[in-house]
Kinemage of the C-alpha trace (Angstrom):
@kinemage 1
@onewidth
@group {chain A} dominant
@subgroup {mainchain}
@vectorlist {calphas} color= white
{ca unk a 1} P 8.191 -9.475 -19.801
{ca unk a 2} L 6.782 -11.320 -16.764
{ca unk a 3} L 8.475 -8.805 -14.454
{ca unk a 4} L 6.509 -5.995 -16.094
{ca unk a 5} L 3.244 -7.904 -15.584
{ca unk a 6} L 4.033 -8.531 -11.921
{ca unk a 7} L 4.878 -4.854 -11.459
{ca unk a 8} L 1.673 -3.853 -13.246
{ca unk a 9} L -0.374 -6.174 -11.021
{ca unk a 10} L 1.222 -4.697 -7.892
{ca unk a 11} L 0.391 -1.164 -9.003
{ca unk a 12} L -3.164 -2.091 -10.032
{ca unk a 13} L -3.855 -3.771 -6.688
{ca unk a 14} L -2.701 -0.634 -4.872
{ca unk a 15} L -4.865 1.538 -7.144
{ca unk a 16} L -7.855 -0.629 -6.198
{ca unk a 17} L -7.089 -0.193 -2.495
{ca unk a 18} L -6.835 3.566 -3.030
{ca unk a 19} L -10.137 3.696 -4.929
{ca unk a 20} L -11.938 1.671 -2.257
{ca unk a 21} L -10.469 3.949 0.429
{ca unk a 22} L -11.849 7.046 -1.290
{ca unk a 23} L -15.189 5.371 -1.976
{ca unk a 24} L -15.463 4.936 1.786
{ca unk a 25} L -14.842 8.690 2.194
{ca unk a 26} L -18.271 9.569 0.783
{ca unk a 27} L -20.117 6.990 2.877
{ca unk a 28} L -21.203 7.285 6.493
{ca unk a 29} L -19.067 4.408 7.711
{ca unk a 30} L -15.715 5.724 6.418
{ca unk a 31} L -13.709 5.274 9.646
{ca unk a 32} L -14.958 1.698 10.046
{ca unk a 33} L -14.345 0.825 6.382
{ca unk a 34} L -10.887 2.355 6.242
{ca unk a 35} L -9.871 0.678 9.511
{ca unk a 36} L -11.136 -2.635 8.139
{ca unk a 37} L -8.985 -2.126 5.029
{ca unk a 38} L -5.988 -1.434 7.278
{ca unk a 39} L -6.591 -4.647 9.225
{ca unk a 40} L -6.934 -6.673 6.024
{ca unk a 41} L -3.732 -5.156 4.624
{ca unk a 42} L -1.881 -6.014 7.850
{ca unk a 43} L -3.179 -9.591 7.779
{ca unk a 44} L -2.117 -9.976 4.143
{ca unk a 45} L 1.411 -8.772 4.980
{ca unk a 46} L 1.525 -11.260 7.872
{ca unk a 47} L 0.446 -14.127 5.634
{ca unk a 48} L 3.042 -13.024 3.081
{ca unk a 49} L 5.782 -13.196 5.727
{ca unk a 50} L 4.806 -16.678 6.880
{ca unk a 51} L 4.657 -17.860 3.274
{ca unk a 52} L 8.202 -16.583 2.666
{ca unk a 53} L 9.486 -18.524 5.673
{ca unk a 54} L 7.605 -21.602 4.513
{ca unk a 55} L 9.089 -21.426 1.002
{ca unk a 56} L 12.661 -20.350 1.791
{ca unk a 57} L 13.088 -22.002 5.244
{ca unk a 58} L 14.378 -19.964 8.165
{ca unk a 59} L 17.869 -18.900 7.036
{ca unk a 60} L 16.991 -17.856 3.502
{ca unk a 61} L 13.584 -16.721 4.748
{ca unk a 62} L 15.237 -14.031 6.878
{ca unk a 63} L 17.068 -12.703 3.836
{ca unk a 64} L 13.845 -12.791 1.827
{ca unk a 65} L 11.969 -11.093 4.679
{ca unk a 66} L 14.452 -8.237 4.954
{ca unk a 67} L 14.703 -7.635 1.212
{ca unk a 68} L 11.175 -8.381 -0.018
{ca unk a 69} L 9.020 -7.355 2.953
{ca unk a 70} L 10.842 -5.029 5.324
{ca unk a 71} L 12.655 -2.789 2.836
{ca unk a 72} L 9.632 -1.827 0.671
{ca unk a 73} L 7.260 -1.615 3.637
{ca unk a 74} L 9.462 1.017 5.274
{ca unk a 75} L 8.159 3.298 2.501
{ca unk a 76} L 4.774 1.673 1.849
{ca unk a 77} L 3.298 1.595 5.355
{ca unk a 78} L 3.858 5.294 6.227
{ca unk a 79} L 2.496 6.296 2.798
{ca unk a 80} L -0.569 4.111 3.274
{ca unk a 81} L -1.151 5.487 6.788
{ca unk a 82} L -0.829 9.029 5.385
{ca unk a 83} L -3.440 8.278 2.711
{ca unk a 84} L -5.835 6.722 5.240
{ca unk a 85} L -5.583 9.572 7.752
{ca unk a 86} L -6.096 12.141 5.001
{ca unk a 87} L -9.086 10.174 3.716
{ca unk a 88} L -10.684 10.133 7.170
{ca unk a 89} L -10.022 13.876 7.556
{ca unk a 90} L -11.639 14.487 4.167
{ca unk a 91} L -14.608 12.405 5.275
{ca unk a 92} L -15.088 14.605 8.334
{ca unk a 93} L -14.778 17.744 6.191
{ca unk a 94} L -17.522 16.445 3.910
{ca unk a 95} L -19.705 15.466 6.880
{ca unk a 96} L -19.300 18.927 8.461
{ca unk a 97} L -20.952 20.449 5.360
{ca unk a 98} L -18.397 23.168 4.839
{ca unk a 99} L -18.760 25.811 2.142
{ca unk a 100} L -18.408 24.636 -1.430
{ca unk a 101} L -15.391 26.888 -2.130
{ca unk a 102} L -13.547 25.529 0.860
{ca unk a 103} L -14.494 21.958 -0.041
{ca unk a 104} L -13.174 22.440 -3.582
{ca unk a 105} L -9.854 23.783 -2.238
{ca unk a 106} L -9.610 20.841 0.152
{ca unk a 107} L -10.318 18.383 -2.667
{ca unk a 108} L -7.490 19.913 -4.723
{ca unk a 109} L -5.118 19.691 -1.730
{ca unk a 110} L -6.215 16.111 -1.093
{ca unk a 111} L -5.579 15.121 -4.703
{ca unk a 112} L -2.022 16.517 -4.485
{ca unk a 113} L -1.405 14.663 -1.226
{ca unk a 114} L -2.776 11.444 -2.693
{ca unk a 115} L -0.642 11.717 -5.828
{ca unk a 116} L 2.520 12.223 -3.767
{ca unk a 117} L 1.728 9.377 -1.357
{ca unk a 118} L 0.708 7.044 -4.177
{ca unk a 119} L 3.931 7.776 -6.061
{ca unk a 120} L 5.797 6.639 -2.935
{ca unk a 121} L 3.680 3.478 -2.880
{ca unk a 122} L 4.562 2.808 -6.536
{ca unk a 123} L 8.233 3.346 -5.654
{ca unk a 124} L 7.943 0.763 -2.864
{ca unk a 125} L 6.273 -1.701 -5.260
{ca unk a 126} L 9.188 -1.244 -7.676
{ca unk a 127} L 11.686 -1.843 -4.856
{ca unk a 128} L 9.756 -4.959 -3.820
{ca unk a 129} L 9.773 -6.369 -7.339
{ca unk a 130} L 13.490 -5.797 -7.858
{ca unk a 131} L 14.268 -7.278 -4.445
{ca unk a 132} L 12.055 -10.290 -5.150
{ca unk a 133} L 13.821 -10.838 -8.455
{ca unk a 134} L 17.199 -10.662 -6.702
{ca unk a 135} L 16.167 -13.043 -3.918
{ca unk a 136} L 14.760 -15.562 -6.373
{ca unk a 137} L 17.943 -15.326 -8.462
{ca unk a 138} L 20.120 -15.868 -5.367
{ca unk a 139} L 17.910 -18.761 -4.265
{ca unk a 140} L 18.201 -20.497 -7.641
{ca unk a 141} L 22.000 -20.117 -7.533
{ca unk a 142} L 22.211 -21.517 -4.003
{ca unk a 143} L 19.552 -24.220 -4.283
């Protein structure tokens, strides 16, 4: 049951990042806010990597890095970049004061794009959780 809670927390945290990203879309400082979110996400991944090496030491830390960090982030990072670039493009469409019909069509397209990219993010969170479970299981058998 704890695995479900960890998975739920991973999905909820990514939903919050997505909501904050699209809240920035309707503000004037969207590019700055979205870039700041990207920097904070990169820093958090870096801290996560150093924590893995601190916990598992170097040899087991490499295995943990490849399975827990690298594998899911091969899907997560391009999806997150796709969401951020689409959000900035939507911001500029809103700023340009385009016609309401065109804006509505763009909002529908953006919602489809966001759903597809977010489903890939959820898939990467699932991969990360299964890999983390496997690494922890291997570590308890070895250690």
